[in-house]
DRENFISE-337810 format. One record per residue (C-alpha): residue number from 1; residue in three letters; x, z, y negated. Coordinates in nm, 2 decimals. Each point is the difference from the previous one (the first is absolute). Layout:
residues N
+-----+------+--------+--------+--------+
: pos : code :      x :      z :      y :
+-----+------+--------+--------+--------+
: NUM :  ALA :      X :      Z :      Y :
...
+-----+------+--------+--------+--------+
//
This chain:
residues 337
+-----+------+--------+--------+--------+
: pos : code :      x :      z :      y :
+-----+------+--------+--------+--------+
:   1 :  MET :  11.48 :   8.09 : -10.91 :
:   2 :  ALA :   0.01 :   0.16 :   0.34 :
:   3 :  ARG :  -0.35 :   0.06 :   0.15 :
:   4 :  PRO :  -0.07 :   0.37 :   0.04 :
:   5 :  LEU :  -0.06 :   0.13 :   0.35 :
:   6 :  ARG :  -0.36 :   0.10 :   0.05 :
:   7 :  ILE :  -0.11 :   0.22 :   0.28 :
:   8 :  GLU :  -0.34 :  -0.01 :   0.10 :
:   9 :  TYR :  -0.17 :   0.21 :   0.28 :
:  10 :  PRO :  -0.35 :   0.21 :   0.02 :
:  11 :  GLY :  -0.04 :   0.30 :  -0.20 :
:  12 :  ALA :   0.30 :  -0.08 :  -0.18 :
:  13 :  TYR :   0.02 :   0.19 :  -0.37 :
:  14 :  TYR :   0.19 :  -0.18 :  -0.29 :
:  15 :  HIS :   0.13 :   0.05 :  -0.35 :
:  16 :  VAL :  -0.05 :  -0.33 :  -0.20 :
:  17 :  THR :   0.11 :  -0.10 :  -0.34 :
:  18 :  SER :   0.00 :  -0.31 :  -0.21 :
:  19 :  ARG :   0.13 :  -0.06 :  -0.35 :
:  20 :  GLY :  -0.11 :  -0.22 :  -0.25 :
:  21 :  ASN :   0.26 :  -0.32 :  -0.03 :
:  22 :  GLU :   0.29 :   0.06 :  -0.23 :
:  23 :  ARG :  -0.14 :   0.38 :  -0.01 :
:  24 :  ARG :  -0.30 :  -0.12 :  -0.24 :
:  25 :  ALA :  -0.33 :   0.19 :  -0.01 :
:  26 :  ILE :  -0.26 :  -0.09 :   0.28 :
:  27 :  PHE :  -0.27 :   0.18 :  -0.17 :
:  28 :  ALA :  -0.10 :  -0.10 :  -0.38 :
:  29 :  ASP :  -0.27 :   0.26 :  -0.04 :
:  30 :  ASP :  -0.23 :   0.25 :   0.22 :
:  31 :  THR :  -0.22 :  -0.31 :   0.10 :
:  32 :  ASP :   0.29 :  -0.15 :   0.18 :
:  33 :  LYS :   0.03 :   0.32 :   0.19 :
:  34 :  ARG :  -0.35 :   0.08 :   0.09 :
:  35 :  ARG :  -0.01 :  -0.40 :   0.13 :
:  36 :  PHE :   0.34 :   0.11 :   0.18 :
:  37 :  LEU :  -0.19 :   0.29 :   0.18 :
:  38 :  GLU :  -0.30 :  -0.21 :   0.07 :
:  39 :  ILE :   0.20 :  -0.29 :   0.16 :
:  40 :  LEU :   0.19 :   0.30 :   0.20 :
:  41 :  GLU :  -0.30 :   0.13 :   0.13 :
:  42 :  THR :  -0.16 :  -0.33 :   0.11 :
:  43 :  THR :   0.33 :  -0.12 :   0.18 :
:  44 :  SER :   0.03 :   0.34 :   0.16 :
:  45 :  ASN :  -0.33 :  -0.01 :   0.14 :
:  46 :  LEU :   0.06 :  -0.38 :   0.08 :
:  47 :  PHE :   0.27 :   0.07 :   0.20 :
:  48 :  GLY :  -0.05 :   0.35 :   0.10 :
:  49 :  VAL :   0.29 :   0.15 :  -0.13 :
:  50 :  GLU :   0.01 :   0.38 :  -0.10 :
:  51 :  VAL :   0.09 :   0.08 :  -0.36 :
:  52 :  HIS :   0.13 :   0.34 :  -0.01 :
:  53 :  GLY :   0.15 :  -0.01 :  -0.36 :
:  54 :  TYR :   0.09 :  -0.18 :  -0.29 :
:  55 :  VAL :   0.11 :  -0.01 :  -0.33 :
:  56 :  LEU :   0.03 :  -0.28 :  -0.29 :
:  57 :  MET :   0.29 :   0.03 :  -0.24 :
:  58 :  GLU :   0.01 :  -0.31 :  -0.27 :
:  59 :  ASN :   0.23 :  -0.21 :   0.18 :
:  60 :  HIS :  -0.03 :   0.09 :   0.37 :
:  61 :  PHE :  -0.24 :   0.17 :   0.23 :
:  62 :  HIS :   0.06 :   0.25 :   0.30 :
:  63 :  LEU :  -0.21 :  -0.01 :   0.31 :
:  64 :  ILE :  -0.03 :   0.23 :   0.33 :
:  65 :  LEU :  -0.16 :  -0.19 :   0.27 :
:  66 :  MET :  -0.08 :   0.01 :   0.37 :
:  67 :  THR :  -0.09 :  -0.30 :   0.19 :
:  68 :  PRO :  -0.20 :   0.06 :   0.33 :
:  69 :  THR :   0.02 :  -0.37 :   0.11 :
:  70 :  ALA :   0.40 :  -0.06 :  -0.10 :
:  71 :  ASN :  -0.12 :  -0.25 :  -0.28 :
:  72 :  LEU :   0.21 :   0.12 :  -0.31 :
:  73 :  GLN :   0.14 :  -0.38 :  -0.09 :
:  74 :  LYS :  -0.34 :  -0.13 :   0.00 :
:  75 :  PHE :  -0.15 :   0.27 :  -0.21 :
:  76 :  MET :   0.27 :   0.00 :  -0.23 :
:  77 :  GLN :  -0.02 :  -0.38 :  -0.05 :
:  78 :  ARG :  -0.36 :   0.00 :  -0.08 :
:  79 :  PHE :   0.04 :   0.28 :  -0.22 :
:  80 :  ASN :   0.28 :  -0.10 :  -0.20 :
:  81 :  THR :  -0.14 :  -0.38 :  -0.04 :
:  82 :  SER :  -0.36 :   0.17 :  -0.07 :
:  83 :  TYR :   0.12 :   0.18 :  -0.29 :
:  84 :  THR :   0.26 :  -0.27 :  -0.13 :
:  85 :  VAL :  -0.27 :  -0.25 :   0.00 :
:  86 :  TYR :  -0.24 :   0.23 :  -0.23 :
:  87 :  PHE :   0.27 :   0.10 :  -0.21 :
:  88 :  ASN :   0.12 :  -0.35 :  -0.10 :
:  89 :  ARG :  -0.38 :  -0.11 :  -0.05 :
:  90 :  ARG :  -0.05 :   0.26 :  -0.23 :
:  91 :  HIS :   0.30 :  -0.03 :  -0.19 :
:  92 :  HIS :   0.02 :  -0.38 :  -0.02 :
:  93 :  ARG :   0.35 :   0.02 :   0.16 :
:  94 :  THR :   0.16 :  -0.16 :   0.31 :
:  95 :  GLY :   0.28 :   0.06 :   0.26 :
:  96 :  HIS :   0.10 :   0.32 :   0.17 :
:  97 :  LEU :  -0.11 :   0.33 :  -0.08 :
:  98 :  PHE :   0.20 :   0.22 :   0.24 :
:  99 :  GLN :   0.40 :  -0.01 :   0.03 :
: 100 :  GLY :   0.06 :  -0.13 :   0.35 :
: 101 :  ARG :  -0.13 :   0.13 :   0.30 :
: 102 :  TYR :  -0.17 :   0.36 :   0.04 :
: 103 :  LYS :   0.22 :   0.27 :   0.11 :
: 104 :  ALA :  -0.16 :   0.18 :   0.30 :
: 105 :  LEU :   0.18 :   0.31 :   0.15 :
: 106 :  LEU :  -0.13 :   0.11 :   0.35 :
: 107 :  ILE :  -0.06 :   0.37 :   0.00 :
: 108 :  ASP :   0.04 :   0.28 :   0.22 :
: 109 :  ARG :  -0.35 :   0.17 :  -0.01 :
: 110 :  ASP :   0.09 :   0.32 :   0.13 :
: 111 :  THR :   0.35 :   0.06 :  -0.21 :
: 112 :  TYR :  -0.05 :  -0.18 :  -0.34 :
: 113 :  LEU :  -0.38 :  -0.10 :  -0.05 :
: 114 :  LEU :  -0.09 :   0.32 :  -0.17 :
: 115 :  GLU :   0.32 :  -0.01 :  -0.26 :
: 116 :  LEU :  -0.03 :  -0.38 :  -0.02 :
: 117 :  SER :  -0.37 :   0.10 :  -0.15 :
: 118 :  ARG :   0.14 :   0.25 :  -0.26 :
: 119 :  TYR :   0.28 :  -0.27 :  -0.10 :
: 120 :  LEU :  -0.27 :  -0.25 :  -0.06 :
: 121 :  HIS :  -0.25 :   0.23 :  -0.19 :
: 122 :  LEU :   0.29 :   0.15 :  -0.20 :
: 123 :  ASN :   0.11 :  -0.39 :  -0.14 :
: 124 :  PRO :  -0.21 :   0.04 :  -0.34 :
: 125 :  VAL :   0.22 :   0.25 :  -0.11 :
: 126 :  ARG :   0.34 :  -0.13 :   0.15 :
: 127 :  ILE :   0.00 :  -0.27 :  -0.28 :
: 128 :  LYS :   0.29 :   0.02 :  -0.28 :
: 129 :  LYS :  -0.24 :   0.10 :  -0.28 :
: 130 :  TYR :  -0.11 :   0.33 :   0.15 :
: 131 :  SER :   0.34 :   0.09 :   0.12 :
: 132 :  HIS :   0.02 :   0.27 :  -0.29 :
: 133 :  LEU :  -0.34 :   0.16 :   0.06 :
: 134 :  ASP :  -0.03 :   0.33 :   0.14 :
: 135 :  VAL :  -0.14 :   0.09 :   0.33 :
: 136 :  GLU :  -0.37 :   0.09 :  -0.14 :
: 137 :  GLU :  -0.02 :  -0.31 :  -0.21 :
: 138 :  LYS :   0.10 :  -0.23 :   0.31 :
: 139 :  ARG :  -0.27 :   0.20 :   0.20 :
: 140 :  ARG :  -0.30 :  -0.12 :  -0.27 :
: 141 :  ILE :   0.13 :  -0.32 :   0.02 :
: 142 :  LEU :  -0.01 :  -0.02 :   0.37 :
: 143 :  GLN :  -0.36 :   0.18 :   0.00 :
: 144 :  ALA :  -0.12 :  -0.27 :  -0.24 :
: 145 :  TYR :   0.14 :  -0.30 :   0.12 :
: 146 :  PRO :  -0.29 :  -0.23 :   0.09 :
: 147 :  TRP :   0.19 :  -0.27 :   0.21 :
: 148 :  SER :   0.12 :   0.18 :   0.30 :
: 149 :  SER :  -0.17 :   0.17 :   0.32 :
: 150 :  TYR :   0.15 :   0.32 :  -0.11 :
: 151 :  GLN :  -0.36 :   0.09 :  -0.18 :
: 152 :  GLY :  -0.19 :  -0.10 :   0.35 :
: 153 :  TYR :   0.25 :   0.23 :   0.17 :
: 154 :  THR :  -0.08 :   0.32 :  -0.19 :
: 155 :  ARG :  -0.37 :  -0.07 :  -0.09 :
: 156 :  LEU :  -0.24 :  -0.14 :   0.26 :
: 157 :  LYS :  -0.20 :  -0.13 :  -0.27 :
: 158 :  ASP :   0.26 :  -0.23 :  -0.12 :
: 159 :  GLN :   0.10 :  -0.14 :   0.36 :
: 160 :  LEU :  -0.06 :  -0.37 :   0.01 :
: 161 :  PRO :  -0.20 :  -0.10 :   0.30 :
: 162 :  PHE :   0.29 :  -0.20 :   0.13 :
: 163 :  VAL :   0.26 :   0.25 :  -0.03 :
: 164 :  THR :   0.08 :   0.18 :   0.30 :
: 165 :  CYS :   0.12 :   0.35 :  -0.11 :
: 166 :  SER :  -0.09 :   0.21 :   0.33 :
: 167 :  SER :   0.33 :  -0.08 :   0.19 :
: 168 :  ILE :   0.23 :   0.11 :  -0.27 :
: 169 :  LEU :  -0.22 :   0.30 :  -0.08 :
: 170 :  GLU :   0.02 :   0.15 :   0.34 :
: 171 :  MET :   0.38 :  -0.02 :  -0.02 :
: 172 :  ILE :   0.02 :   0.24 :  -0.25 :
: 173 :  GLY :  -0.22 :   0.25 :   0.21 :
: 174 :  GLY :  -0.38 :   0.00 :   0.08 :
: 175 :  GLU :  -0.27 :  -0.24 :   0.00 :
: 176 :  ASP :  -0.12 :  -0.22 :  -0.29 :
: 177 :  ASP :  -0.13 :   0.25 :  -0.20 :
: 178 :  GLN :   0.04 :   0.15 :  -0.37 :
: 179 :  LYS :   0.25 :   0.26 :   0.14 :
: 180 :  ALA :   0.19 :  -0.28 :   0.16 :
: 181 :  ARG :  -0.02 :  -0.19 :  -0.35 :
: 182 :  SER :   0.09 :   0.28 :  -0.21 :
: 183 :  ARG :   0.31 :   0.05 :   0.22 :
: 184 :  TYR :   0.09 :  -0.38 :  -0.03 :
: 185 :  SER :   0.00 :   0.05 :  -0.38 :
: 186 :  ARG :   0.23 :   0.26 :  -0.01 :
: 187 :  PHE :   0.22 :  -0.18 :   0.25 :
: 188 :  VAL :   0.02 :  -0.32 :  -0.22 :
: 189 :  MET :   0.07 :   0.23 :  -0.30 :
: 190 :  SER :   0.26 :   0.19 :   0.15 :
: 191 :  GLY :   0.19 :  -0.34 :   0.01 :
: 192 :  ILE :   0.01 :   0.01 :  -0.38 :
: 193 :  LEU :   0.27 :   0.27 :   0.06 :
: 194 :  LYS :   0.21 :  -0.20 :   0.23 :
: 195 :  ASP :   0.26 :  -0.26 :  -0.07 :
: 196 :  MET :  -0.21 :  -0.30 :  -0.10 :
: 197 :  ASN :   0.21 :  -0.22 :   0.19 :
: 198 :  ILE :  -0.14 :   0.10 :   0.33 :
: 199 :  THR :   0.28 :   0.04 :   0.26 :
: 200 :  PHE :  -0.19 :  -0.11 :   0.31 :
: 201 :  TRP :   0.05 :  -0.37 :  -0.09 :
: 202 :  ASP :   0.34 :   0.07 :   0.16 :
: 203 :  GLY :  -0.21 :   0.00 :   0.34 :
: 204 :  VAL :  -0.04 :  -0.40 :  -0.02 :
: 205 :  LYS :   0.13 :  -0.21 :   0.27 :
: 206 :  GLY :   0.09 :  -0.35 :   0.01 :
: 207 :  GLN :  -0.18 :  -0.02 :  -0.36 :
: 208 :  VAL :  -0.36 :  -0.01 :   0.20 :
: 209 :  ILE :  -0.06 :   0.34 :   0.16 :
: 210 :  LEU :  -0.04 :   0.37 :  -0.13 :
: 211 :  GLY :   0.04 :   0.20 :   0.27 :
: 212 :  SER :   0.17 :   0.22 :   0.25 :
: 213 :  ASP :   0.28 :  -0.11 :   0.22 :
: 214 :  GLU :  -0.24 :   0.05 :   0.29 :
: 215 :  PHE :  -0.24 :  -0.25 :  -0.15 :
: 216 :  VAL :   0.21 :  -0.23 :  -0.08 :
: 217 :  ASP :   0.13 :  -0.02 :   0.33 :
: 218 :  TRP :  -0.37 :  -0.02 :   0.12 :
: 219 :  VAL :  -0.09 :  -0.29 :  -0.20 :
: 220 :  ARG :   0.33 :  -0.15 :   0.08 :
: 221 :  GLU :  -0.03 :   0.00 :   0.38 :
: 222 :  ARG :  -0.41 :  -0.07 :  -0.02 :
: 223 :  PHE :  -0.02 :  -0.28 :  -0.25 :
: 224 :  LEU :   0.34 :  -0.14 :  -0.08 :
: 225 :  SER :   0.18 :  -0.02 :   0.34 :
: 226 :  ASP :  -0.11 :  -0.33 :   0.07 :
: 227 :  ARG :   0.01 :  -0.14 :  -0.36 :
: 228 :  THR :   0.17 :  -0.33 :  -0.02 :
: 229 :  ASP :   0.00 :  -0.05 :  -0.36 :
: 230 :  ASP :   0.30 :  -0.15 :  -0.17 :
: 231 :  HIS :   0.19 :   0.28 :  -0.12 :
: 232 :  ARG :   0.11 :  -0.18 :  -0.31 :
: 233 :  GLU :  -0.35 :  -0.01 :  -0.12 :
: 234 :  LEU :  -0.09 :   0.34 :   0.12 :
: 235 :  PRO :   0.29 :   0.22 :  -0.08 :
: 236 :  GLY :  -0.22 :   0.33 :   0.02 :
: 237 :  LEU :  -0.01 :  -0.07 :   0.35 :
: 238 :  ARG :   0.36 :   0.00 :   0.07 :
: 239 :  ALA :   0.02 :   0.31 :  -0.18 :
: 240 :  LEU :  -0.22 :   0.17 :   0.23 :
: 241 :  GLU :   0.16 :  -0.11 :   0.31 :
: 242 :  LYS :   0.21 :   0.27 :   0.18 :
: 243 :  GLY :   0.36 :  -0.10 :   0.12 :
: 244 :  PRO :   0.30 :  -0.19 :  -0.20 :
: 245 :  ARG :  -0.05 :  -0.27 :  -0.21 :
: 246 :  THR :   0.32 :  -0.23 :   0.03 :
: 247 :  ILE :   0.24 :  -0.08 :   0.27 :
: 248 :  GLU :   0.30 :   0.18 :  -0.23 :
: 249 :  GLU :  -0.22 :   0.31 :   0.01 :
: 250 :  ILE :   0.00 :   0.00 :   0.39 :
: 251 :  ALA :   0.38 :  -0.10 :   0.01 :
: 252 :  ARG :   0.10 :   0.28 :  -0.23 :
: 253 :  GLU :  -0.22 :   0.26 :   0.22 :
: 254 :  VAL :   0.13 :  -0.14 :   0.33 :
: 255 :  ALA :   0.37 :  -0.03 :  -0.11 :
: 256 :  ALA :   0.00 :   0.35 :  -0.15 :
: 257 :  PHE :  -0.16 :   0.16 :   0.33 :
: 258 :  PHE :   0.19 :  -0.19 :   0.25 :
: 259 :  GLY :   0.34 :   0.03 :  -0.21 :
: 260 :  VAL :   0.06 :  -0.35 :   0.00 :
: 261 :  GLU :   0.10 :  -0.24 :  -0.32 :
: 262 :  GLU :  -0.33 :  -0.19 :  -0.13 :
: 263 :  LYS :   0.17 :  -0.32 :   0.04 :
: 264 :  GLU :   0.05 :   0.03 :   0.39 :
: 265 :  LEU :  -0.36 :   0.02 :   0.01 :
: 266 :  TYR :  -0.04 :  -0.35 :  -0.08 :
: 267 :  ARG :   0.26 :  -0.16 :   0.20 :
: 268 :  ARG :  -0.15 :  -0.20 :   0.32 :
: 269 :  TYR :   0.30 :   0.10 :   0.24 :
: 270 :  ALA :   0.05 :   0.39 :  -0.18 :
: 271 :  SER :   0.17 :   0.27 :   0.23 :
: 272 :  VAL :  -0.27 :   0.24 :  -0.10 :
: 273 :  SER :  -0.25 :  -0.17 :   0.20 :
: 274 :  GLY :  -0.22 :   0.27 :   0.06 :
: 275 :  ALA :  -0.03 :   0.09 :  -0.38 :
: 276 :  ARG :  -0.05 :  -0.33 :  -0.08 :
: 277 :  ALA :  -0.29 :  -0.07 :   0.28 :
: 278 :  VAL :  -0.19 :   0.31 :  -0.16 :
: 279 :  PHE :   0.05 :  -0.16 :  -0.35 :
: 280 :  ILE :  -0.14 :  -0.34 :   0.11 :
: 281 :  GLU :  -0.29 :   0.20 :   0.16 :
: 282 :  LEU :  -0.09 :   0.20 :  -0.30 :
: 283 :  CYS :   0.01 :  -0.33 :  -0.23 :
: 284 :  CYS :  -0.26 :  -0.17 :   0.25 :
: 285 :  LEU :  -0.20 :   0.31 :   0.02 :
: 286 :  TYR :  -0.04 :   0.10 :  -0.36 :
: 287 :  LEU :   0.04 :  -0.35 :  -0.20 :
: 288 :  ASN :  -0.18 :  -0.22 :   0.23 :
: 289 :  LYS :  -0.31 :   0.00 :  -0.20 :
: 290 :  HIS :   0.13 :  -0.18 :  -0.31 :
: 291 :  MET :   0.30 :  -0.15 :   0.14 :
: 292 :  SER :   0.01 :  -0.27 :   0.32 :
: 293 :  LEU :   0.25 :   0.11 :   0.29 :
: 294 :  SER :   0.15 :  -0.36 :  -0.10 :
: 295 :  GLU :   0.10 :   0.17 :  -0.34 :
: 296 :  ILE :   0.08 :   0.31 :   0.14 :
: 297 :  GLY :   0.22 :  -0.18 :   0.25 :
: 298 :  ARG :   0.18 :  -0.20 :  -0.23 :
: 299 :  ARG :   0.08 :   0.32 :  -0.24 :
: 300 :  VAL :   0.14 :   0.20 :   0.29 :
: 301 :  GLY :   0.26 :  -0.23 :   0.10 :
: 302 :  ASN :  -0.17 :  -0.36 :   0.05 :
: 303 :  VAL :  -0.18 :   0.10 :   0.32 :
: 304 :  GLY :  -0.28 :  -0.24 :   0.13 :
: 305 :  ALA :  -0.34 :   0.16 :   0.01 :
: 306 :  ALA :   0.02 :  -0.07 :   0.39 :
: 307 :  ALA :   0.34 :   0.20 :   0.04 :
: 308 :  LEU :  -0.14 :   0.26 :  -0.24 :
: 309 :  SER :  -0.31 :   0.04 :   0.24 :
: 310 :  GLN :   0.27 :   0.04 :   0.31 :
: 311 :  GLN :   0.21 :   0.25 :  -0.18 :
: 312 :  ARG :  -0.32 :   0.21 :  -0.07 :
: 313 :  LYS :  -0.08 :  -0.04 :   0.39 :
: 314 :  ARG :   0.36 :   0.12 :   0.09 :
: 315 :  LEU :  -0.02 :   0.33 :  -0.23 :
: 316 :  SER :  -0.35 :   0.09 :   0.15 :
: 317 :  GLY :   0.15 :  -0.03 :   0.35 :
: 318 :  LYS :   0.31 :   0.18 :  -0.08 :
: 319 :  MET :  -0.20 :   0.28 :  -0.18 :
: 320 :  GLN :  -0.15 :   0.07 :   0.33 :
: 321 :  ASN :   0.33 :   0.10 :   0.13 :
: 322 :  ASP :   0.16 :   0.12 :  -0.28 :
: 323 :  HIS :  -0.18 :   0.29 :  -0.12 :
: 324 :  GLN :   0.28 :   0.08 :  -0.27 :
: 325 :  LEU :  -0.06 :  -0.31 :  -0.15 :
: 326 :  LYS :  -0.37 :   0.01 :   0.03 :
: 327 :  ALA :   0.00 :   0.34 :  -0.18 :
: 328 :  ARG :   0.23 :  -0.14 :  -0.30 :
: 329 :  PHE :  -0.23 :  -0.28 :  -0.02 :
: 330 :  GLU :  -0.30 :   0.24 :  -0.02 :
: 331 :  GLU :   0.14 :   0.19 :  -0.28 :
: 332 :  LEU :   0.08 :  -0.26 :  -0.20 :
: 333 :  LYS :  -0.36 :  -0.09 :   0.03 :
: 334 :  LYS :  -0.09 :   0.33 :  -0.12 :
: 335 :  ARG :   0.17 :   0.00 :  -0.34 :
: 336 :  TRP :  -0.24 :  -0.26 :  -0.10 :
: 337 :  GLU :  -0.31 :   0.16 :   0.11 :
+-----+------+--------+--------+--------+
//
């Protein structure tokens, strides 16, 4: 199984979910749910992780977390292990409780955090058995549901001490007061009238980031540009990279741009030397993170790594004098930005 891409930095927000193995229940009764929240409180205090929301369902859970010290993996490893040990001991069982690795989406706080909190708190009425109920019945269920942070968001007396509500309440307008809590309640309840298949999931990039294009660019440049992980193990990393993904993709674009046949770009003594030189440079520029220069050289006409480096130097020198060639090269690069 490919490892999920984990992006950690101080102050990062996450939507974390984990399901029961084979979709089985992870809570047998309310005692388990209470113990789950106790472990969540203990572990969040131990690792200094802020819990901004939670909901416990029969066979899975959702959390909204913020990590001031960039330690999501350590926190989740301790948390899931602690609850699994408890559950297995109490119910005289062995083996995995959760299905594979937990899922964690990095969240663009400014764009998606408020809407995500509404999605999380609507989970209790999004299940199939309640699909036939009218709006008022769903509202009553939500208001009475004891195993989410929603009640703490709407009534201060019900807020658990380890749950941080102020950040999201401030986004709904005003300070963390009863007026803000009333506005938040109306905001969540208005979601019942919307399509329950919330469309903001279309904003997920590379299976690991829920955010605007600007946020994804910021994360990519700040935290992923120097990653050297094997892309086969971290497919999410490849999906977040800019630029073309294959030599064939570059060849199609260059051939169309220069008006030549793709096969000419692969010939070592091609008559279209300018186009071929640009083709090789783009391959080296965009594919070097997951393909060696030797492999690139072999794929573009059995050119050795040393010869490839020499060709790149010649192109660089040529473009200093041939402004038209340089402009065409830059135009091609812009297509992948």
